N, CA, C and O atoms as CSV, one atom per row, in Angstrom:
chain,resi,resn,atom,element,x,y,z
A,1,MET,N,N,42.913,-233.478,126.674
A,1,MET,CA,C,43.169,-233.328,128.101
A,1,MET,C,C,42.530,-232.047,128.625
A,1,MET,O,O,42.241,-231.124,127.863
A,2,ILE,N,N,42.317,-232.006,129.920
A,2,ILE,CA,C,41.756,-230.836,130.586
A,2,ILE,C,C,42.725,-229.669,130.488
A,2,ILE,O,O,42.322,-228.529,130.258
A,3,VAL,N,N,43.984,-229.961,130.661
A,3,VAL,CA,C,45.016,-228.932,130.657
A,3,VAL,C,C,45.503,-228.756,129.227
A,3,VAL,O,O,45.656,-229.727,128.487
A,4,SER,N,N,45.743,-227.516,128.850
A,4,SER,CA,C,46.192,-227.239,127.486
A,4,SER,C,C,47.555,-227.857,127.240
A,4,SER,O,O,48.216,-228.317,128.171
A,5,LYS,N,N,47.972,-227.866,125.982
A,5,LYS,CA,C,49.244,-228.505,125.666
A,5,LYS,C,C,50.433,-227.799,126.323
A,5,LYS,O,O,51.535,-228.346,126.349
A,6,GLY,N,N,50.224,-226.612,126.843
A,6,GLY,CA,C,51.283,-225.918,127.570
A,6,GLY,C,C,51.463,-226.452,128.975
A,6,GLY,O,O,52.436,-226.120,129.652
A,7,GLY,N,N,50.524,-227.283,129.419
A,7,GLY,CA,C,50.637,-227.899,130.720
A,7,GLY,C,C,49.989,-227.107,131.841
A,7,GLY,O,O,49.425,-226.031,131.642
A,8,PHE,N,N,50.094,-227.685,133.026
A,8,PHE,CA,C,49.440,-227.098,134.204
A,8,PHE,C,C,49.981,-225.723,134.549
A,8,PHE,O,O,49.279,-224.931,135.178
A,9,ARG,N,N,51.206,-225.417,134.158
A,9,ARG,CA,C,51.797,-224.109,134.486
A,9,ARG,C,C,51.037,-222.940,133.857
A,9,ARG,O,O,51.176,-221.798,134.295
A,10,GLU,N,N,50.243,-223.223,132.841
A,10,GLU,CA,C,49.436,-222.179,132.205
A,10,GLU,C,C,48.126,-221.915,132.963
A,10,GLU,O,O,47.477,-220.894,132.739
A,11,LEU,N,N,47.747,-222.814,133.840
A,11,LEU,CA,C,46.493,-222.647,134.574
A,11,LEU,C,C,46.633,-221.553,135.624
A,11,LEU,O,O,47.597,-221.527,136.389
A,12,GLN,N,N,45.665,-220.659,135.649
A,12,GLN,CA,C,45.698,-219.574,136.625
A,12,GLN,C,C,45.638,-220.123,138.052
A,12,GLN,O,O,46.270,-219.571,138.952
A,13,VAL,N,N,44.898,-221.185,138.260
A,13,VAL,CA,C,44.791,-221.751,139.603
A,13,VAL,C,C,46.150,-222.263,140.086
A,13,VAL,O,O,46.477,-222.123,141.264
A,14,TRP,N,N,46.941,-222.853,139.189
A,14,TRP,CA,C,48.272,-223.323,139.580
A,14,TRP,C,C,49.186,-222.128,139.861
A,14,TRP,O,O,49.939,-222.137,140.834
A,15,GLN,N,N,49.121,-221.108,139.017
A,15,GLN,CA,C,49.946,-219.916,139.215
A,15,GLN,C,C,49.630,-219.252,140.558
A,15,GLN,O,O,50.538,-218.855,141.288
A,16,LYS,N,N,48.338,-219.135,140.879
A,16,LYS,CA,C,47.931,-218.534,142.158
A,16,LYS,C,C,48.359,-219.406,143.337
A,16,LYS,O,O,48.777,-218.886,144.371
A,17,SER,N,N,48.259,-220.724,143.188
A,17,SER,CA,C,48.659,-221.603,144.283
A,17,SER,C,C,50.169,-221.535,144.518
A,17,SER,O,O,50.630,-221.654,145.653
A,18,LYS,N,N,50.928,-221.347,143.456
A,18,LYS,CA,C,52.377,-221.181,143.597
A,18,LYS,C,C,52.683,-219.875,144.331
A,18,LYS,O,O,53.536,-219.842,145.218
A,19,GLU,N,N,51.985,-218.804,143.961
A,19,GLU,CA,C,52.160,-217.515,144.653
A,19,GLU,C,C,51.819,-217.656,146.138
A,19,GLU,O,O,52.512,-217.112,146.998
A,20,LEU,N,N,50.742,-218.392,146.428
A,20,LEU,CA,C,50.339,-218.617,147.810
A,20,LEU,C,C,51.435,-219.356,148.579
A,20,LEU,O,O,51.779,-218.974,149.697
A,21,ALA,N,N,51.976,-220.407,147.983
A,21,ALA,CA,C,53.023,-221.181,148.647
A,21,ALA,C,C,54.234,-220.310,148.953
A,21,ALA,O,O,54.808,-220.407,150.038
A,22,ILE,N,N,54.625,-219.469,148.016
A,22,ILE,CA,C,55.763,-218.568,148.233
A,22,ILE,C,C,55.461,-217.598,149.368
A,22,ILE,O,O,56.314,-217.344,150.217
A,23,ALA,N,N,54.238,-217.053,149.380
A,23,ALA,CA,C,53.857,-216.116,150.434
A,23,ALA,C,C,53.844,-216.800,151.802
A,23,ALA,O,O,54.287,-216.215,152.791
A,24,VAL,N,N,53.338,-218.034,151.866
A,24,VAL,CA,C,53.308,-218.767,153.128
A,24,VAL,C,C,54.730,-219.001,153.631
A,24,VAL,O,O,54.994,-218.832,154.821
A,25,TYR,N,N,55.643,-219.384,152.754
A,25,TYR,CA,C,57.035,-219.584,153.158
A,25,TYR,C,C,57.633,-218.300,153.724
A,25,TYR,O,O,58.330,-218.328,154.738
A,26,ARG,N,N,57.361,-217.184,153.071
A,26,ARG,CA,C,57.887,-215.896,153.563
A,26,ARG,C,C,57.301,-215.537,154.923
A,26,ARG,O,O,58.035,-215.172,155.842
A,27,ILE,N,N,55.991,-215.641,155.050
A,27,ILE,CA,C,55.314,-215.279,156.294
A,27,ILE,C,C,55.745,-216.202,157.433
A,27,ILE,O,O,55.908,-215.761,158.571
A,28,ALA,N,N,55.925,-217.477,157.121
A,28,ALA,CA,C,56.288,-218.452,158.149
A,28,ALA,C,C,57.695,-218.227,158.697
A,28,ALA,O,O,58.039,-218.777,159.744
A,29,ASN,N,N,58.496,-217.445,158.025
A,29,ASN,CA,C,59.848,-217.162,158.492
A,29,ASN,C,C,59.910,-215.937,159.388
A,29,ASN,O,O,60.989,-215.556,159.841
A,30,GLU,N,N,58.770,-215.318,159.647
A,30,GLU,CA,C,58.742,-214.076,160.411
A,30,GLU,C,C,58.082,-214.272,161.771
A,30,GLU,O,O,57.232,-215.147,161.937
A,31,GLY,N,N,58.471,-213.470,162.723
A,31,GLY,CA,C,57.814,-213.379,164.022
A,31,GLY,C,C,57.635,-214.700,164.737
A,31,GLY,O,O,58.500,-215.574,164.698
A,32,GLU,N,N,56.491,-214.825,165.391
A,32,GLU,CA,C,56.187,-215.997,166.205
A,32,GLU,C,C,56.162,-217.289,165.385
A,32,GLU,O,O,56.570,-218.342,165.876
A,33,LEU,N,N,55.695,-217.215,164.163
A,33,LEU,CA,C,55.627,-218.425,163.329
A,33,LEU,C,C,57.000,-219.037,163.103
A,33,LEU,O,O,57.127,-220.258,163.008
A,34,SER,N,N,58.011,-218.217,163.017
A,34,SER,CA,C,59.348,-218.747,162.767
A,34,SER,C,C,59.845,-219.604,163.929
A,34,SER,O,O,60.751,-220.420,163.758
A,35,ARG,N,N,59.260,-219.421,165.099
A,35,ARG,CA,C,59.684,-220.178,166.283
A,35,ARG,C,C,58.771,-221.373,166.583
A,35,ARG,O,O,59.116,-222.224,167.403
A,36,ASP,N,N,57.623,-221.440,165.929
A,36,ASP,CA,C,56.700,-222.566,166.134
A,36,ASP,C,C,56.904,-223.562,164.995
A,36,ASP,O,O,56.210,-223.519,163.979
A,37,PHE,N,N,57.868,-224.457,165.187
A,37,PHE,CA,C,58.277,-225.368,164.117
A,37,PHE,C,C,57.109,-226.187,163.583
A,37,PHE,O,O,56.940,-226.293,162.368
A,38,GLY,N,N,56.306,-226.764,164.458
A,38,GLY,CA,C,55.210,-227.631,164.018
A,38,GLY,C,C,54.202,-226.915,163.145
A,38,GLY,O,O,53.848,-227.400,162.071
A,39,LEU,N,N,53.738,-225.762,163.600
A,39,LEU,CA,C,52.758,-224.992,162.830
A,39,LEU,C,C,53.363,-224.484,161.529
A,39,LEU,O,O,52.724,-224.540,160.479
A,40,ARG,N,N,54.580,-223.993,161.598
A,40,ARG,CA,C,55.258,-223.472,160.404
A,40,ARG,C,C,55.361,-224.549,159.324
A,40,ARG,O,O,55.038,-224.307,158.161
A,41,GLU,N,N,55.810,-225.729,159.718
A,41,GLU,CA,C,55.976,-226.803,158.737
A,41,GLU,C,C,54.637,-227.305,158.207
A,41,GLU,O,O,54.532,-227.645,157.029
A,42,GLN,N,N,53.624,-227.357,159.049
A,42,GLN,CA,C,52.292,-227.775,158.605
A,42,GLN,C,C,51.745,-226.785,157.572
A,42,GLN,O,O,51.172,-227.193,156.562
A,43,MET,N,N,51.920,-225.504,157.823
A,43,MET,CA,C,51.458,-224.484,156.872
A,43,MET,C,C,52.195,-224.603,155.544
A,43,MET,O,O,51.591,-224.479,154.479
A,44,ARG,N,N,53.491,-224.842,155.611
A,44,ARG,CA,C,54.282,-224.985,154.383
A,44,ARG,C,C,53.831,-226.198,153.576
A,44,ARG,O,O,53.641,-226.111,152.363
A,45,ARG,N,N,53.663,-227.317,154.250
A,45,ARG,CA,C,53.235,-228.536,153.538
A,45,ARG,C,C,51.865,-228.350,152.892
A,45,ARG,O,O,51.645,-228.772,151.756
A,46,ALA,N,N,50.944,-227.715,153.620
A,46,ALA,CA,C,49.598,-227.494,153.081
A,46,ALA,C,C,49.642,-226.595,151.853
A,46,ALA,O,O,48.963,-226.863,150.862
A,47,ALA,N,N,50.433,-225.539,151.913
A,47,ALA,CA,C,50.511,-224.601,150.786
A,47,ALA,C,C,51.119,-225.267,149.551
A,47,ALA,O,O,50.646,-225.057,148.434
A,48,VAL,N,N,52.149,-226.055,149.748
A,48,VAL,CA,C,52.807,-226.723,148.621
A,48,VAL,C,C,51.923,-227.828,148.040
A,48,VAL,O,O,51.992,-228.109,146.844
A,49,SER,N,N,51.097,-228.453,148.876
A,49,SER,CA,C,50.282,-229.569,148.394
A,49,SER,C,C,49.279,-229.132,147.325
A,49,SER,O,O,48.926,-229.927,146.454
A,50,VAL,N,N,48.821,-227.897,147.378
A,50,VAL,CA,C,47.840,-227.422,146.393
A,50,VAL,C,C,48.451,-227.463,144.991
A,50,VAL,O,O,47.898,-228.096,144.092
A,51,CYS,N,N,49.583,-226.792,144.805
A,51,CYS,CA,C,50.177,-226.776,143.458
A,51,CYS,C,C,50.715,-228.154,143.070
A,51,CYS,O,O,50.721,-228.503,141.890
A,52,SER,N,N,51.163,-228.932,144.042
A,52,SER,CA,C,51.643,-230.284,143.745
A,52,SER,C,C,50.514,-231.181,143.244
A,52,SER,O,O,50.705,-231.958,142.310
A,53,ASN,N,N,49.341,-231.074,143.863
A,53,ASN,CA,C,48.198,-231.886,143.426
A,53,ASN,C,C,47.747,-231.508,142.025
A,53,ASN,O,O,47.357,-232.379,141.247
A,54,ILE,N,N,47.794,-230.232,141.693
A,54,ILE,CA,C,47.426,-229.800,140.337
A,54,ILE,C,C,48.407,-230.393,139.336
A,54,ILE,O,O,48.000,-230.916,138.299
A,55,ALA,N,N,49.695,-230.313,139.641
A,55,ALA,CA,C,50.710,-230.873,138.743
A,55,ALA,C,C,50.544,-232.387,138.604
A,55,ALA,O,O,50.649,-232.929,137.504
A,56,GLU,N,N,50.288,-233.057,139.711
A,56,GLU,CA,C,50.115,-234.509,139.669
A,56,GLU,C,C,48.872,-234.897,138.867
A,56,GLU,O,O,48.895,-235.878,138.124
A,57,GLY,N,N,47.799,-234.139,139.012
A,57,GLY,CA,C,46.588,-234.415,138.242
A,57,GLY,C,C,46.808,-234.257,136.748
A,57,GLY,O,O,46.182,-234.949,135.946
A,58,ASP,N,N,47.692,-233.352,136.377
A,58,ASP,CA,C,48.008,-233.124,134.970
A,58,ASP,C,C,48.714,-234.322,134.348
A,58,ASP,O,O,48.681,-234.494,133.130
A,59,GLU,N,N,49.345,-235.144,135.161
A,59,GLU,CA,C,50.081,-236.302,134.647
A,59,GLU,C,C,49.179,-237.474,134.280
A,59,GLU,O,O,49.645,-238.435,133.666
A,60,ARG,N,N,47.918,-237.417,134.636
A,60,ARG,CA,C,46.994,-238.507,134.336
A,60,ARG,C,C,46.823,-238.650,132.825
A,60,ARG,O,O,46.975,-237.692,132.068
A,61,GLU,N,N,46.506,-239.869,132.416
A,61,GLU,CA,C,46.437,-240.185,130.990
A,61,GLU,C,C,45.236,-239.581,130.266
A,61,GLU,O,O,45.345,-239.186,129.105
A,62,THR,N,N,44.096,-239.508,130.945
A,62,THR,CA,C,42.883,-239.036,130.283
A,62,THR,C,C,42.209,-237.949,131.118
A,62,THR,O,O,42.517,-237.772,132.297
A,63,ASP,N,N,41.285,-237.225,130.487
A,63,ASP,CA,C,40.509,-236.217,131.215
A,63,ASP,C,C,39.743,-236.862,132.365
A,63,ASP,O,O,39.676,-236.314,133.465
A,64,LYS,N,N,39.169,-238.031,132.098
A,64,LYS,CA,C,38.376,-238.722,133.116
A,64,LYS,C,C,39.243,-239.049,134.338
A,64,LYS,O,O,38.800,-238.869,135.472
A,65,GLU,N,N,40.466,-239.524,134.116
A,65,GLU,CA,C,41.370,-239.830,135.226
A,65,GLU,C,C,41.777,-238.564,135.969
A,65,GLU,O,O,41.867,-238.568,137.196
A,66,SER,N,N,42.024,-237.488,135.242
A,66,SER,CA,C,42.396,-236.215,135.878
A,66,SER,C,C,41.272,-235.704,136.766
A,66,SER,O,O,41.506,-235.278,137.897
A,67,ILE,N,N,40.051,-235.750,136.247
A,67,ILE,CA,C,38.896,-235.287,137.022
A,67,ILE,C,C,38.732,-236.141,138.271
A,67,ILE,O,O,38.504,-235.613,139.360
A,68,ARG,N,N,38.845,-237.450,138.120
A,68,ARG,CA,C,38.724,-238.353,139.269
A,68,ARG,C,C,39.799,-238.036,140.318
A,68,ARG,O,O,39.523,-238.042,141.518
A,69,PHE,N,N,41.003,-237.764,139.865
A,69,PHE,CA,C,42.094,-237.421,140.778
A,69,PHE,C,C,41.780,-236.138,141.539
A,69,PHE,O,O,41.919,-236.092,142.761
A,70,PHE,N,N,41.352,-235.083,140.817
A,70,PHE,CA,C,41.065,-233.809,141.475
A,70,PHE,C,C,39.914,-233.936,142.474
A,70,PHE,O,O,39.951,-233.336,143.548
A,71,ILE,N,N,38.900,-234.714,142.117
A,71,ILE,CA,C,37.772,-234.908,143.033
A,71,ILE,C,C,38.233,-235.653,144.277
A,71,ILE,O,O,37.825,-235.314,145.388
A,72,SER,N,N,39.075,-236.660,144.104
A,72,SER,CA,C,39.545,-237.416,145.273
A,72,SER,C,C,40.374,-236.523,146.190
A,72,SER,O,O,40.315,-236.677,147.410
A,73,ARG,N,N,41.142,-235.596,145.632
A,73,ARG,CA,C,41.928,-234.672,146.458
A,73,ARG,C,C,41.012,-233.677,147.172
A,73,ARG,O,O,41.242,-233.334,148.332
A,74,LYS,N,N,39.987,-233.222,146.481
A,74,LYS,CA,C,39.032,-232.297,147.088
A,74,LYS,C,C,38.335,-232.966,148.272
A,74,LYS,O,O,38.130,-232.346,149.316
A,75,ASP,N,N,37.975,-234.229,148.097
A,75,ASP,CA,C,37.281,-234.961,149.152
A,75,ASP,C,C,38.152,-235.192,150.379
A,75,ASP,O,O,37.623,-235.420,151.468
A,76,ARG,N,N,39.464,-235.140,150.232
A,76,ARG,CA,C,40.374,-235.346,151.356
A,76,ARG,C,C,40.556,-234.093,152.193
A,76,ARG,O,O,41.098,-234.161,153.296
A,77,GLN,N,N,40.111,-232.951,151.687
A,77,GLN,CA,C,40.275,-231.684,152.403
A,77,GLN,C,C,39.291,-231.596,153.558
A,77,GLN,O,O,38.136,-232.002,153.426
A,78,PRO,N,N,39.750,-231.060,154.706
A,78,PRO,CA,C,38.824,-230.883,155.826
A,78,PRO,C,C,37.792,-229.818,155.509
A,78,PRO,O,O,38.070,-228.883,154.758
A,79,ASN,N,N,36.604,-229.955,156.077
A,79,ASN,CA,C,35.533,-228.985,155.834
A,79,ASN,C,C,35.738,-227.722,156.611
A,79,ASN,O,O,34.925,-226.803,156.519
């Protein structure tokens, strides 16, 4: 598999994406963002989706399936 036997939690990219999600949640609770429900929730969902997609890709059966999954998620991102 692409991910070591310790799983996706060992990947630096997953660790950084988790840190990002936590930071976004904290920032979104402050100032003007805390009062703009739509923007706040959109930012939270986007931040969480990064680490969620990495975890979901790790569940694939083979390296080929994992790579295909990650590429399909990358292609869904706006330019």
